[in-house]
FINUKE-48929 format. One line per 4 residues: number of its first residue (from 0); for each residue x, y negated, z negated of N, C-alpha, C, O. Coordinates in steps of 0.1 Angstrom, whole numbers, plus 5000, padded with zeros to 4 digits. Layout:
BEGIN
NUM = X/Y/Z/X/Y/Z/X/Y/Z/X/Y/Z  ...
END
This chain:
BEGIN
0 = 5009/5012/5000/5000/5000/5000/5009/4988/5000/5019/4987/4993  5005/4978/5008/5013/4965/5009/5009/4956/4998/4997/4953/4996  5018/4953/4989/5015/4944/4977/5018/4929/4980/5017/4921/4971  5022/4926/4992/5025/4912/4995/5012/4904/4996/5001/4909/5001
4 = 5013/4891/4993/5002/4882/4994/5005/4874/5007/5015/4868/5008  4995/4873/5016/4996/4866/5028/4989/4852/5026/4977/4852/5024  4996/4842/5028/4990/4828/5027/4989/4822/5040/4999/4821/5048  4977/4818/5044/4974/4812/5057/4973/4797/5055/4965/4792/5047
8 = 4982/4789/5061/4982/4775/5061/4975/4769/5073/4976/4774/5084  4967/4758/5070/4961/4752/5082/4966/4738/5083/4974/4733/5074  4963/4731/5093/4968/4718/5096/4957/4708/5096/4945/4711/5098  4960/4695/5093/4951/4684/5094/4952/4677/5108/4963/4673/5112
12 = 4941/4676/5114/4940/4670/5128/4932/4658/5128/4921/4657/5121  4936/4648/5136/4927/4637/5138/4916/4641/5148/4919/4649/5157  4905/4634/5147/4894/4637/5157/4899/4633/5171/4903/4622/5173  4897/4642/5181/4901/4639/5195/4890/4630/5201/4893/4621/5208
16 = 4878/4634/5199/4866/4626/5204/4861/4617/5193/4857/4622/5182  4862/4604/5195/4858/4594/5185/4844/4590/5187/4838/4593/5198  4838/4582/5178/4824/4577/5180/4823/4569/5193/4812/4568/5199  4834/4564/5199/4833/4558/5212/4827/4568/5223/4819/4564/5231
20 = 4832/4580/5222/4828/4590/5231/4813/4593/5230/4806/4595/5239  4808/4593/5217/4794/4595/5215/4786/4584/5222/4776/4586/5228  4791/4571/5220/4784/4560/5226/4784/4561/5241/4774/4559/5248  4795/4566/5247/4796/4567/5262/4786/4578/5267/4778/4575/5276
24 = 4786/4589/5261/4778/4600/5265/4763/4597/5263/4754/4600/5271  4760/4589/5253/4746/4585/5250/4742/4575/5261/4731/4576/5266  4750/4565/5263/4746/4554/5272/4745/4559/5287/4736/4555/5294  4755/4567/5291/4755/4571/5305/4743/4580/5307/4737/4581/5318
28 = 4739/4588/5297/4727/4597/5298/4715/4588/5299/4706/4591/5307  4714/4578/5291/4702/4568/5292/4702/4562/5306/4691/4560/5311  4713/4559/5312/4713/4552/5325/4708/4561/5336/4699/4557/5343  4713/4574/5337/4709/4582/5348/4695/4587/5345/4687/4590/5355
32 = 4691/4589/5332/4677/4592/5329/4667/4581/5333/4657/4584/5338  4671/4569/5330/4663/4557/5334/4662/4556/5349/4651/4552/5354  4673/4558/5356/4672/4558/5371/4661/4567/5376/4654/4563/5385  4660/4579/5370/4650/4588/5375/4636/4582/5374/4627/4585/5382
36 = 4634/4574/5363/4621/4568/5361/4617/4557/5371/4606/4553/5372  4627/4552/5378/4625/4542/5388/4619/4547/5401/4613/4540/5409  4621/4560/5404/4618/4565/5417/4603/4565/5420/4600/4562/5432  4593/4567/5411/4579/4567/5415/4575/4554/5422/4567/4554/5431
40 = 4580/4543/5417/4576/4530/5423/4585/4526/5434/4580/4523/5445  4598/4525/5433/4606/4520/5443/4608/4529/5455/4611/4524/5466  4607/4542/5453/4610/4551/5464/4597/4557/5469/4595/4558/5481  4587/4560/5460/4575/4567/5465/4563/4557/5466/4552/4561/5470
44 = 4565/4544/5462/4555/4534/5463/4543/4535/5455/4532/4531/5459  4544/4541/5443/4532/4543/5434/4531/4530/5427/4538/4527/5417  4521/4521/5431/4519/4508/5425/4516/4509/5410/4519/4500/5403  4509/4520/5406/4506/4521/5392/4518/4521/5383/4517/4519/5371
48 = 4530/4525/5389/4542/4526/5381/4552/4514/5384/4564/4516/5382  4546/4503/5388/4555/4492/5391/4563/4487/5378/4575/4485/5378  4555/4485/5367/4562/4481/5355/4572/4491/5350/4583/4487/5346  4569/4504/5351/4578/4514/5347/4591/4513/5356/4602/4514/5350
52 = 4589/4512/5369/4601/4511/5378/4610/4500/5374/4622/4501/5375  4604/4488/5371/4612/4476/5368/4619/4477/5355/4631/4473/5354  4612/4481/5344/4619/4482/5331/4629/4493/5331/4639/4493/5324  4626/4504/5339/4636/4515/5339/4648/4511/5347/4659/4515/5343
56 = 4647/4503/5357/4658/4498/5365/4667/4489/5356/4679/4490/5356  4660/4481/5348/4667/4472/5339/4675/4481/5329/4686/4478/5326  4669/4491/5324/4675/4500/5314/4687/4508/5320/4698/4509/5314  4685/4512/5333/4696/4519/5339/4708/4511/5342/4720/4515/5340
60 = 4706/4498/5345/4717/4489/5347/4724/4485/5335/4736/4486/5334  4717/4481/5324/4723/4477/5312/4731/4488/5305/4742/4486/5300  4725/4500/5305/4732/4512/5299/4744/4516/5308/4754/4520/5302  4742/4516/5321/4753/4520/5330/4765/4511/5329/4776/4515/5331
64 = 4763/4498/5327/4774/4488/5327/4781/4488/5313/4792/4485/5312  4774/4492/5303/4780/4493/5289/4788/4506/5287/4798/4506/5280  4783/4517/5293/4789/4530/5290/4804/4530/5293/4811/4535/5285  4809/4526/5305/4823/4527/5308/4832/4519/5298/4843/4523/5296
68 = 4827/4509/5292/4835/4501/5282/4838/4510/5270/4849/4511/5265  4827/4518/5265/4829/4527/5254/4839/4538/5258/4847/4543/5250  4838/4543/5271/4847/4553/5275/4862/4549/5275/4870/4556/5271  4864/4536/5280/4877/4531/5281/4883/4530/5266/4895/4533/5264
72 = 4875/4526/5257/4879/4524/5243/4883/4538/5237/4891/4538/5228  4877/4549/5242/4879/4562/5236/4892/4568/5242/4896/4579/5237  4899/4561/5251/4911/4567/5257/4923/4565/5247/4934/4569/5251  4921/4559/5235/4932/4557/5226/4942/4547/5232/4954/4548/5228
76 = 4938/4539/5241/4947/4530/5249/4940/4528/5262/4944/4534/5272  4931/4518/5262/4923/4516/5274/4930/4513/5287/4926/4516/5298  4943/4508/5285/4951/4505/5297/4955/4518/5305/4960/4517/5316  4953/4530/5299/4957/4542/5305/4947/4547/5315/4950/4558/5321
80 = 4936/4540/5317/4926/4546/5326/4932/4548/5340/4927/4557/5347  4941/4540/5345/4946/4542/5358/4954/4555/5360/4956/4559/5371  4958/4561/5349/4965/4574/5350/4956/4584/5357/4961/4593/5364  4943/4583/5355/4934/4593/5362/4935/4592/5377/4933/4602/5384
84 = 4938/4580/5382/4939/4578/5397/4953/4581/5402/4955/4586/5413  4963/4578/5394/4977/4580/5398/4981/4595/5397/4988/4600/5406  4976/4602/5386/4979/4616/5384/4966/4624/5384/4962/4630/5374  4960/4625/5396/4948/4632/5397/4950/4647/5395/4959/4653/5401
88 = 4941/4653/5387/4942/4667/5384/4929/4674/5389/4919/4673/5381  4929/4680/5400/4916/4686/5406/4910/4697/5397/4898/4700/5399  4918/4703/5388/4912/4713/5379/4906/4707/5367/4900/4715/5359  4906/4694/5365/4901/4687/5353/4888/4680/5356/4887/4672/5365
92 = 4877/4684/5349/4864/4677/5350/4866/4662/5346/4859/4653/5352  4874/4659/5336/4876/4645/5332/4882/4637/5343/4879/4626/5345  4891/4643/5350/4898/4636/5362/4888/4633/5373/4888/4623/5378  4879/4643/5376/4868/4641/5385/4859/4630/5381/4854/4622/5389
96 = 4856/4629/5368/4847/4619/5362/4852/4605/5365/4844/4596/5366  4865/4603/5366/4870/4590/5369/4866/4585/5382/4866/4573/5385  4862/4594/5391/4857/4590/5404/4841/4590/5404/4835/4582/5411  4836/4599/5397/4821/4600/5397/4815/4588/5390/4804/4583/5395
100 = 4821/4582/5380/4815/4571/5373/4814/4559/5381/4803/4553/5383  4825/4554/5388/4823/4542/5397/4814/4545/5409/4808/4536/5414  4814/4558/5413/4805/4561/5424/4791/4559/5420/4783/4553/5428  4787/4564/5408/4774/4563/5404/4770/4548/5401/4759/4544/5406
104 = 4779/4540/5395/4776/4526/5392/4775/4518/5405/4766/4510/5406  4783/4521/5415/4783/4514/5428/4770/4517/5435/4763/4508/5440  4766/4530/5435/4753/4534/5442/4741/4528/5434/4732/4523/5440  4742/4527/5421/4731/4522/5413/4729/4507/5416/4718/4502/5417
108 = 4740/4500/5416/4739/4485/5419/4734/4482/5433/4727/4473/5435  4738/4490/5443/4733/4489/5456/4718/4491/5457/4711/4484/5463  4714/4502/5450/4700/4505/5450/4692/4494/5443/4681/4491/5447  4697/4489/5432/4690/4478/5425/4689/4466/5433/4678/4459/5433
112 = 4700/4462/5440/4699/4451/5449/4689/4452/5460/4681/4443/5463  4689/4464/5466/4679/4466/5477/4665/4466/5472/4656/4460/5478  4663/4472/5460/4650/4473/5454/4644/4459/5450/4632/4456/5451  4653/4450/5446/4649/4437/5440/4652/4426/5450/4650/4414/5446
116 = 4656/4429/5462/4660/4418/5471/4648/4409/5475/4650/4396/5476  4636/4414/5476/4625/4405/5479/4622/4396/5467/4618/4384/5469  4625/4400/5455/4623/4391/5443/4633/4381/5443/4631/4369/5439  4646/4384/5446/4656/4374/5447/4653/4363/5457/4655/4352/5455
120 = 4647/4368/5469/4644/4358/5479/4633/4349/5474/4633/4337/5477  4623/4354/5467/4612/4346/5462/4617/4336/5452/4613/4324/5452  4627/4340/5443/4632/4331/5433/4641/4320/5440/4642/4309/5435  4647/4324/5451/4655/4314/5459/4647/4303/5465/4653/4293/5469
124 = 4634/4304/5465/4625/4293/5470/4624/4282/5460/4619/4271/5464  4628/4284/5448/4627/4274/5437/4638/4263/5438/4646/4263/5447  4638/4255/5428/4647/4243/5428/4656/4244/5416/4663/4234/5413  4657/4255/5409/4665/4255/5397/4680/4257/5401/4683/4259/5413
128 = 4689/4257/5391/4703/4257/5394/4708/4270/5401/4718/4270/5408  4701/4281/5398/4705/4293/5404/4698/4297/5417/4699/4308/5422  4690/4288/5422/4682/4290/5434/4691/4295/5446/4688/4304/5454  4703/4288/5447/4712/4291/5458/4717/4305/5457/4718/4313/5467
132 = 4721/4309/5444/4726/4323/5442/4715/4333/5445/4718/4344/5451  4703/4330/5441/4691/4339/5444/4689/4340/5459/4686/4351/5464  4691/4329/5467/4689/4330/5481/4700/4339/5488/4697/4346/5497  4712/4338/5482/4722/4347/5488/4719/4361/5485/4720/4370/5494
136 = 4715/4364/5473/4711/4378/5469/4699/4383/5477/4698/4395/5480  4690/4374/5480/4678/4378/5487/4678/4376/5502/4668/4377/5508  4690/4373/5507/4691/4370/5522/4686/4382/5530/4690/4393/5527  4677/4379/5539/4672/4389/5548/4658/4394/5543/4651/4401/5550
140 = 4653/4388/5531/4640/4392/5527/4639/4406/5522/4649/4412/5516  4628/4412/5523/4626/4426/5518/4634/4436/5525/4635/4436/5537  4640/4445/5517/4647/4456/5523/4637/4467/5528/4626/4468/5523  4641/4473/5539/4633/4484/5544/4631/4495/5534/4641/4498/5526
144 = 4620/4502/5534/4618/4513/5525/4628/4524/5528/4632/4531/5519  4631/4525/5541/4641/4536/5545/4655/4533/5538/4661/4542/5533  4659/4520/5538/4672/4517/5532/4671/4520/5517/4681/4525/5511  4660/4516/5510/4659/4519/5496/4660/4534/5493/4666/4538/5484
148 = 4653/4541/5502/4653/4556/5500/4667/4562/5502/4671/4571/5495  4674/4557/5512/4688/4562/5514/4697/4559/5502/4704/4568/5497  4696/4546/5497/4704/4543/5485/4700/4551/5473/4708/4555/5465  4687/4554/5472/4682/4562/5461/4687/4576/5462/4690/4582/5451
152 = 4688/4581/5474/4693/4595/5476/4708/4596/5471/4712/4605/5465  4716/4586/5476/4730/4586/5472/4731/4584/5457/4740/4591/5450  4723/4575/5451/4724/4573/5436/4719/4586/5429/4725/4589/5418  4709/4593/5434/4705/4605/5428/4716/4616/5428/4718/4623/5418
156 = 4723/4617/5439/4734/4626/5440/4745/4622/5430/4750/4631/5423  4748/4609/5430/4758/4605/5420/4754/4607/5406/4762/4611/5397  4741/4605/5403/4736/4607/5389/4737/4622/5386/4741/4625/5374  4735/4631/5395/4736/4645/5393/4750/4649/5390/4752/4656/5380
160 = 4760/4644/5397/4774/4648/5395/4779/4642/5381/4787/4648/5375  4774/4630/5378/4778/4624/5365/4772/4632/5354/4779/4635/5344  4759/4636/5355/4753/4645/5345/4760/4658/5344/4762/4663/5333  4764/4664/5355/4771/4677/5355/4785/4675/5349/4789/4684/5340
164 = 4792/4665/5352/4806/4664/5347/4806/4661/5332/4814/4666/5325  4796/4653/5327/4796/4650/5313/4793/4662/5305/4797/4663/5293  4785/4672/5310/4783/4684/5303/4795/4694/5304/4798/4700/5295  4800/4695/5317/4810/4705/5319/4824/4701/5312/4831/4711/5308
168 = 4827/4688/5311/4840/4685/5305/4840/4689/5290/4851/4690/5284  4828/4691/5284/4828/4695/5270/4826/4711/5270/4833/4717/5262  4818/4716/5279/4816/4730/5279/4828/4739/5281/4829/4750/5277  4838/4733/5289/4849/4741/5293/4859/4744/5282/4869/4751/5283
172 = 4857/4738/5270/4866/4740/5259/4863/4753/5252/4854/4754/5243  4870/4763/5256/4867/4777/5251/4871/4779/5237/4865/4787/5230  4880/4770/5232/4884/4772/5218/4873/4768/5208/4875/4772/5196  4863/4762/5213/4852/4758/5204/4839/4765/5209/4833/4761/5218
176 = 4835/4776/5202/4824/4784/5207/4811/4776/5207/4802/4778/5215  4810/4766/5198/4798/4757/5198/4796/4750/5211/4785/4746/5215  4807/4746/5217/4807/4739/5230/4806/4748/5242/4801/4744/5252  4813/4759/5241/4814/4768/5252/4802/4776/5255/4801/4788/5252
180 = 4792/4769/5261/4779/4775/5264/4772/4768/5276/4773/4756/5276  4766/4775/5285/4760/4769/5296/4747/4761/5292/4742/4753/5300  4743/4763/5280/4731/4755/5275/4735/4741/5273/4726/4732/5272  4748/4738/5271/4752/4724/5267/4749/4714/5278/4743/4704/5275
184 = 4754/4716/5290/4751/4706/5301/4736/4704/5303/4731/4693/5305  4728/4715/5302/4713/4714/5304/4707/4706/5292/4698/4698/5294  4712/4708/5280/4707/4701/5268/4711/4686/5269/4703/4678/5265  4723/4683/5274/4727/4670/5276/4717/4663/5285/4713/4651/5282
188 = 4714/4669/5296/4705/4663/5306/4691/4661/5301/4685/4651/5303  4686/4672/5294/4672/4671/5288/4671/4660/5278/4661/4652/5278  4681/4659/5269/4680/4649/5259/4683/4635/5264/4678/4625/5259  4690/4634/5275/4692/4621/5282/4679/4616/5287/4676/4604/5286
192 = 4671/4625/5293/4658/4621/5298/4649/4617/5287/4641/4608/5288  4649/4625/5275/4642/4621/5264/4645/4607/5259/4636/4599/5256  4658/4604/5258/4662/4590/5254/4658/4580/5264/4654/4569/5260  4658/4583/5277/4654/4573/5287/4639/4570/5286/4635/4559/5287
196 = 4631/4580/5284/4617/4578/5282/4614/4570/5269/4606/4561/5269  4622/4573/5258/4621/4565/5246/4624/4551/5248/4618/4542/5243  4635/4548/5256/4639/4534/5259/4628/4527/5267/4625/4515/5264  4622/4534/5276/4611/4528/5284/4599/4525/5275/4593/4515/5277
200 = 4596/4534/5266/4585/4531/5256/4588/4518/5248/4579/4510/5246  4601/4517/5244/4604/4505/5236/4604/4492/5245/4598/4482/5240  4609/4493/5257/4608/4481/5266/4594/4478/5269/4590/4466/5270  4585/4488/5271/4571/4485/5274/4564/4478/5262/4556/4470/5264
204 = 4568/4481/5250/4563/4475/5238/4568/4461/5235/4561/4452/5231  4581/4460/5237/4588/4448/5233/4589/4437/5243/4590/4425/5239  4589/4440/5256/4589/4430/5266/4575/4425/5269/4565/4433/5268  4573/4413/5274/4560/4408/5277/4553/4417/5287/4558/4422/5297
208 = 4539/4417/5285/4531/4425/5295/4529/4439/5292/4529/4448/5301  4528/4443/5279/4526/4457/5276/4515/4464/5284/4504/4458/5285  4518/4476/5289/4508/4483/5297/4505/4496/5289/4513/4505/5287  4492/4496/5284/4488/4508/5275/4487/4521/5283/4490/4531/5278
212 = 4483/4520/5296/4482/4532/5304/4496/4537/5307/4497/4550/5307  4505/4529/5308/4519/4533/5310/4524/4540/5297/4531/4550/5298  4521/4535/5286/4525/4541/5273/4519/4555/5272/4526/4564/5267  4507/4557/5276/4501/4571/5276/4509/4580/5285/4512/4591/5282
216 = 4512/4575/5297/4519/4583/5307/4533/4587/5302/4538/4598/5303  4540/4577/5296/4553/4579/5291/4553/4589/5279/4562/4597/5278  4543/4588/5271/4542/4598/5260/4539/4612/5265/4544/4621/5259  4532/4613/5275/4530/4627/5281/4544/4632/5286/4547/4644/5284
220 = 4551/4623/5293/4564/4627/5298/4574/4631/5287/4582/4640/5288  4573/4623/5276/4581/4626/5264/4578/4640/5258/4587/4647/5254  4565/4643/5257/4561/4656/5251/4566/4667/5260/4571/4677/5254  4565/4666/5273/4570/4677/5282/4586/4678/5281/4591/4689/5280
224 = 4593/4667/5280/4607/4667/5280/4612/4673/5266/4622/4680/5265  4605/4669/5255/4608/4675/5242/4605/4690/5242/4613/4698/5235  4595/4694/5249/4592/4709/5250/4604/4716/5256/4608/4727/5252  4610/4710/5267/4621/4715/5273/4633/4716/5264/4640/4726/5264
228 = 4635/4705/5256/4646/4705/5247/4645/4716/5237/4655/4723/5234  4633/4718/5231/4630/4729/5222/4632/4743/5228/4638/4752/5222  4628/4744/5241/4630/4757/5248/4645/4760/5250/4649/4772/5248  4653/4750/5253/4667/4752/5255/4673/4756/5242/4682/4765/5241
232 = 4669/4749/5231/4674/4753/5218/4670/4767/5213/4678/4774/5208  4658/4770/5217/4653/4784/5214/4661/4794/5222/4664/4805/5217  4664/4791/5234/4672/4800/5243/4686/4803/5237/4691/4814/5236  4692/4792/5232/4706/4793/5226/4705/4802/5214/4713/4810/5211
236 = 4694/4799/5206/4693/4807/5193/4690/4822/5196/4696/4831/5190  4682/4825/5206/4680/4839/5210/4692/4846/5215/4695/4857/5211  4700/4839/5223/4712/4845/5228/4722/4847/5217/4729/4857/5217  4722/4838/5208/4732/4839/5196/4728/4851/5187/4736/4858/5183
240 = 4715/4852/5184/4710/4863/5175/4710/4876/5181/4712/4886/5174  4708/4877/5194/4706/4890/5201/4720/4897/5203/4720/4909/5205  4731/4889/5202/4744/4895/5205/4747/4897/5219/4757/4903/5222  4739/4891/5228/4742/4893/5243/4755/4886/5246/4763/4891/5254
244 = 4758/4875/5240/4771/4868/5243/4779/4866/5230/4774/4860/5220  4791/4872/5229/4799/4871/5217/4802/4857/5213/4803/4854/5202  4805/4848/5223/4808/4834/5220/4797/4827/5214/4799/4819/5204  4784/4830/5218/4773/4823/5212/4771/4829/5198/4768/4821/5189
248 = 4773/4842/5196/4771/4848/5183/4782/4842/5173/4779/4840/5161  4794/4840/5178/4805/4834/5170/4801/4820/5166/4803/4816/5154  4796/4812/5175/4792/4798/5172/4781/4798/5162/4782/4790/5153  4771/4807/5163/4761/4807/5153/4766/4811/5139/4762/4806/5129
252 = 4775/4821/5139/4781/4826/5127/4789/4814/5120/4789/4813/5107  4795/4806/5128/4804/4795/5122/4795/4785/5114/4800/4779/5105  4783/4783/5119/4775/4772/5113/4763/4776/5105/4757/4768/5098  4759/4789/5107/4746/4793/5101/4746/4792/5086/4736/4789/5080
256 = 4757/4795/5079/4757/4795/5065/4761/4781/5058/4762/4780/5046  4763/4771/5067/4767/4758/5061/4755/4749/5058/4747/4747/5067  4753/4745/5046/4742/4736/5043/4741/4724/5051/4730/4720/5055  4752/4718/5055/4752/4706/5063/4746/4709/5077/4738/4701/5082
260 = 4749/4721/5083/4744/4724/5096/4729/4729/5095/4721/4727/5104  4725/4735/5084/4711/4738/5082/4703/4726/5081/4692/4725/5087  4708/4716/5074/4701/4703/5073/4700/4696/5087/4689/4691/5091  4711/4697/5095/4711/4691/5108/4701/4698/5117/4694/4692/5125
264 = 4700/4711/5116/4691/4719/5124/4676/4715/5121/4668/4714/5130  4674/4714/5108/4660/4710/5104/4657/4696/5109/4645/4693/5113  4666/4687/5108/4664/4673/5112/4662/4673/5127/4653/4665/5132  4669/4681/5135/4667/4681/5149/4654/4687/5153/4647/4681/5162
268 = 4649/4697/5146/4636/4702/5148/4625/4692/5146/4616/4690/5154  4626/4685/5134/4616/4674/5131/4616/4663/5141/4606/4658/5145  4628/4659/5145/4629/4648/5155/4624/4651/5169/4623/4643/5177  4622/4664/5171/4616/4668/5184/4601/4671/5182/4593/4667/5190
272 = 4597/4677/5171/4583/4681/5169/4574/4669/5165/4563/4668/5170  4579/4660/5157/4571/4649/5152/4567/4640/5164/4555/4637/5165  4577/4635/5172/4572/4627/5184/4564/4634/5194/4555/4628/5200  4566/4648/5195/4557/4655/5204/4543/4655/5199/4533/4654/5207
276 = 4541/4657/5186/4528/4657/5180/4521/4643/5181/4510/4642/5185  4529/4633/5179/4524/4619/5180/4520/4616/5194/4510/4609/5197  4528/4621/5204/4526/4618/5218/4513/4624/5222/4506/4619/5231  4510/4636/5217/4497/4643/5220/4485/4637/5213/4474/4636/5218
280 = 4488/4634/5200/4477/4630/5191/4473/4615/5193/4461/4612/5194  4483/4607/5194/4481/4592/5195/4489/4587/5207/4498/4579/5205  4486/4591/5219/4494/4586/5231/4494/4572/5234/4503/4566/5239  4483/4565/5230/4482/4551/5233/4487/4541/5223/4489/4529/5225
284 = 4491/4546/5211/4495/4537/5200/4508/4541/5194/4513/4534/5185  4514/4552/5198/4526/4557/5191/4539/4554/5199/4550/4559/5196  4538/4545/5209/4550/4542/5217/4562/4537/5210/4573/4541/5213  4560/4528/5201/4571/4522/5193/4578/4532/5185/4590/4533/5185
288 = 4570/4539/5177/4576/4550/5168/4583/4561/5176/4594/4565/5174  4576/4565/5187/4582/4576/5195/4594/4572/5202/4603/4580/5204  4594/4559/5207/4606/4554/5214/4618/4554/5205/4629/4558/5209  4616/4550/5193/4628/4549/5183/4632/4563/5180/4644/4566/5179
292 = 4623/4573/5177/4627/4586/5174/4634/4593/5186/4644/4600/5184  4629/4591/5198/4635/4597/5210/4649/4592/5212/4658/4600/5215  4651/4579/5210/4665/4574/5211/4674/4580/5200/4685/4584/5203  4669/4581/5188/4676/4586/5177/4680/4601/5180/4691/4606/5177
296 = 4670/4608/5185/4672/4623/5188/4683/4625/5198/4692/4633/5197  4683/4616/5209/4693/4618/5219/4707/4614/5214/4717/4621/5217  4708/4604/5206/4721/4600/5200/4725/4610/5190/4737/4614/5190  4716/4615/5181/4720/4625/5171/4726/4638/5177/4735/4644/5172
300 = 4720/4642/5188/4724/4654/5195/4739/4653/5199/4747/4662/5197  4742/4641/5205/4756/4639/5209/4766/4638/5197/4777/4643/5197  4761/4631/5187/4770/4630/5175/4772/4643/5169/4783/4646/5164  4762/4652/5168/4763/4665/5162/4773/4673/5170/4782/4680/5164
304 = 4772/4673/5183/4780/4681/5192/4795/4676/5191/4804/4684/5189  4797/4663/5193/4811/4658/5193/4817/4658/5180/4828/4664/5177  4812/4650/5171/4818/4648/5158/4816/4661/5149/4826/4665/5143  4804/4666/5148/4801/4678/5140/4809/4690/5146/4814/4698/5138
308 = 4810/4691/5159/4817/4702/5165/4832/4702/5161/4838/4713/5160  4838/4690/5159/4852/4689/5156/4855/4692/5141/4867/4694/5137  4845/4692/5133/4847/4695/5119/4848/4710/5116/4851/4715/5106  4845/4718/5127/4846/4733/5126/4860/4737/5129/4864/4735/5141
312 = 4868/4743/5120/4882/4746/5123/4882/4757/5134/4874/4766/5135  4893/4755/5143/4895/4766/5153/4900/4778/5146/4898/4789/5151  4908/4776/5135/4912/4788/5127/4909/4784/5113/4910/4773/5109  4906/4794/5105/4903/4792/5091/4888/4791/5088/4880/4794/5097
316 = 4884/4788/5076/4870/4788/5072/4866/4774/5067/4875/4766/5064  4853/4773/5064/4849/4760/5059/4848/4749/5070/4847/4753/5082  4847/4737/5066/4846/4726/5075/4857/4715/5072/4860/4713/5060  4861/4708/5082/4869/4697/5080/4861/4685/5074/4849/4684/5078
320 = 4867/4677/5066/4859/4665/5061/4861/4654/5072/4872/4651/5077  4850/4648/5075/4850/4636/5084/4842/4625/5078/4830/4627/5074  4848/4614/5076/4841/4602/5071/4842/4591/5082/4853/4588/5087  4831/4585/5085/4831/4575/5095/4839/4563/5091/4836/4557/5081
324 = 4850/4560/5099/4858/4548/5095/4850/4535/5097/4841/4535/5104  4855/4525/5090/4848/4512/5091/4854/4504/5102/4847/4494/5106  4865/4507/5108/4872/4499/5118/4867/4502/5132/4856/4506/5134  4876/4498/5141/4873/4499/5156/4870/4513/5160/4862/4514/5170
328 = 4876/4523/5154/4873/4537/5158/4861/4543/5151/4859/4555/5152  4854/4535/5144/4842/4540/5137/4830/4531/5138/4825/4528/5149  4826/4526/5126/4814/4518/5125/4814/4505/5134/4805/4502/5141  4826/4498/5133/4827/4485/5141/4827/4488/5156/4822/4480/5163
332 = 4832/4500/5160/4831/4503/5174/4816/4505/5178/4812/4501/5189  4809/4512/5170/4794/4515/5173/4787/4501/5173/4779/4499/5183  4790/4493/5164/4783/4480/5163/4787/4471/5175/4779/4464/5181  4800/4472/5179/4805/4464/5191/4798/4469/5203/4795/4460/5212
336 = 4797/4482/5205/4790/4487/5217/4776/4482/5218/4770/4478/5228  4769/4483/5206/4755/4479/5206/4754/4464/5209/4745/4459/5215  4764/4456/5203/4764/4441/5206/4766/4438/5221/4759/4430/5226  4775/4446/5228/4777/4444/5242/4764/4447/5250/4760/4440/5259
340 = 4758/4458/5245/4745/4462/5252/4734/4451/5251/4727/4448/5260  4733/4446/5239/4723/4435/5237/4726/4423/5245/4717/4417/5251  4739/4419/5245/4743/4407/5253/4740/4409/5268/4735/4400/5274  4743/4421/5273/4740/4424/5287/4725/4424/5290/4721/4419/5300
344 = 4718/4429/5281/4703/4430/5282/4698/4416/5283/4689/4413/5291  4702/4407/5274/4697/4393/5273/4700/4386/5286/4692/4378/5292  4713/4388/5292/4716/4382/5304/4708/4387/5316/4703/4379/5324  4705/4400/5316/4697/4406/5327/4682/4401/5326/4676/4399/5336
348 = 4677/4400/5314/4664/4395/5312/4662/4381/5316/4652/4377/5321  4673/4373/5315/4673/4359/5319/4674/4357/5334/4668/4348/5340  4683/4365/5340/4686/4362/5354/4681/4372/5364/4681/4369/5376  4678/4385/5360/4673/4394/5370/4658/4393/5371/4651/4391/5361
352 = 4652/4395/5383/4638/4395/5385/4631/4408/5381/4626/4415/5389  4632/4411/5368/4628/4424/5363/4612/4425/5362/4606/4435/5363  4606/4413/5360/4591/4413/5359/4585/4408/5372/4582/4396/5374  4583/4417/5381/4579/4414/5395/4566/4407/5396/4565/4398/5404
356 = 4557/4410/5387/4544/4404/5388/4544/4389/5384/4536/4381/5389  4553/4386/5375/4555/4372/5371/4562/4364/5382/4558/4353/5385  4572/4370/5388/4580/4363/5398/4571/4362/5411/4573/4352/5418  4563/4371/5413/4556/4371/5426/4543/4363/5427/4535/4365/5435
360 = 4542/4353/5418/4530/4344/5418/4530/4335/5431/4520/4329/5433  4541/4334/5438/4542/4325/5449/4543/4334/5462/4554/4334/5468  4532/4340/5466/4531/4347/5479/4544/4356/5482/4551/4353/5491  4545/4366/5474/4556/4375/5476/4555/4383/5489/4544/4388/5491
364 = 4565/4383/5497/4564/4390/5510/4563/4405/5508/4568/4410/5498  4556/4412/5516/4554/4426/5515/4567/4434/5518/4575/4429/5526  4569/4446/5512/4581/4454/5515/4579/4460/5529/4569/4465/5533  4590/4458/5537/4590/4464/5550/4589/4479/5550/4595/4485/5541
368 = 4583/4485/5560/4582/4499/5560/4590/4505/5572/4588/4517/5575  4598/4497/5578/4606/4503/5589/4620/4498/5589/4628/4502/5597
END
């Protein structure tokens, strides 16, 4: 019998993914999810969804422009972003993402300009200080529906690859069983749409011209998307408990006995079930509450995956301690990102023709169909 005592030493590591990354994944998900909500009006011409299309386009732009700032800050040296272009690594999803992000933002801005060009032209008829700039943006009048649809198709493709890359760059980390699952990219996409619907509910409530019928429609969409989120979570749990996949079973074993993770799982269930019940029970009056819960749910899912996932040791037992720092890599970073988002939102509310019905009081030209 061996009488030796074997002592296993572990190491202390700094978090590789900081709260900046949570902010980026949250905001870029809101952006491409909100873009999807613009399609019924701007691409398919459903007049009943005009307000949805306009507030969703506003949300897609403000979230899409804020997200890359958070990503640059997470590089532990934002000036290093050009390394992705100088030293391209085709086997790296992160390296591909450095091309997908500007592609998506470029397509989104082109789509937004074409969709709003008639409104810019209408504003350019005024005499305010920005009339000349609006005339330049609206030169040529209404964009053809064909041009808008082509731009929307390219933006949709770019949104798909951004959604794919944001999921895959986390999923490929085999050393962390909690991340190494095909359910992760799908859950990122589903919760991104949940957050986008929640943001649309908030904009519909907080911006002038609340549309109660739209609130009902958005609550229905929220209930369906939350059902998908729960189904994906149930699928992960089934695969983990059934033993079909050893990596899923290992991930479940790592967190199942931890009180912190049990509390997180219960919180996630409640943040999905409560808004779903409210959306079905009170669809016309629950928009404000459901919007806040939906945004919280989308953000919490990313925080749990990134920050919570890093507290699970790759070797050893227990959990690493993580305390949110107060500085730029923690709370101040989160507040700074939120402040930038609010500043961009206020600028867009002031200068973008997001409220088409208000702008169009002076004989707005019809959208060309050829």
